[in-house]
C-alpha angles and dihedrals in degrees: 000000000000090000092052092050091049092051092049092048090050092051091051092050091048091051092052091046093050092047090052092050096050115106092202134060132195123240111198119196132183104220128195119179137178132188137186109173117186100232120333119003115260115284123231112286096030112160126240143167132210121252125199137205117229090256090053091050089055091053095046098153094056092042091051089057092048093048093048090056091044092052090057092049093047091050088058090059094046105265122132126207111234113146096185097053100026123151095187136038118220123204120187130179137167131199127194122202123191109216114200116210120190130207118295093023117154096335099290116149141207139176120268121210114290119245143190120249132194120196133178142182144148090300096053138272133294135200124202150134127271127207104194120192126216128193114245142133124212125231116267140190124245114201124194120192121191125187125183129187115202128192104235093205096055100021088228123138107242101177133026128178134172129191123191122192134173128208139163088221125080095223105124096155091055095050100038096083090055092046091050092050089049092048091052096044107131095013129195094023109019122177118267127256131039117309130194107225121187122198127179119226132178114273110245125225094000115163118216112260 
C-alpha cells in the first residue's frame, strides 16, 4: 500500500513539474458558427469595417485592443479592413465571467497541508508524515467571444460565430488570439454544430524549472 501511494505521489509531482517546464499551453474553445451568405461567400480580400455597440463606444480603449486582435485574425481568413469602402460590418465582443467554486464541488480534489502524526499501541509507537487530501475546486474564468458579419447593403447578418473557453488564469489578452482563430476556423462556410478546437499558444511569464 505504501509503495502504491509513493508511486502515485511521484507521478503527480512529475506531472506538475513537466507542466511547469512546458513553453506552450493549450487553449480549448467550444465553437458554434452559422452562415447565410446572399449568393456566393465573400472572396479573399473582401473589405469590412468595425461596428460598435454604445457600451463598446464607452469603453473605447478595451475595444481598440479587441478589434486590433480581430483585424489580425480576419486577415488570416482573407478579409481586409477598409472603413471607407467596406462591404461588410464586423461586430466583435467578449465577456468574461468569474465562476466561484467552493469546497466539495463536483468531486474535484486538492492537497491539504501535510502534518505529523504520532501513533501508539500494544506493539509500540510510530512517527510519520501525513498528506491528507480534501475535495475542492478552484474558481475559474469563462470567456465568451461573439463575432458577427453584417452585409451593409441589406443590413442582414450573414455570419455569426461564438467561442467559449474556460481557464483558471485571468489572462484574456493572451488567450484572445487563439479564441479568435478558433471562432473563424472554416470561414466563410464552417461545418455545423459545436466543435471543440484546441490551439497552442506560448506560455507567458514561465520561469525555467
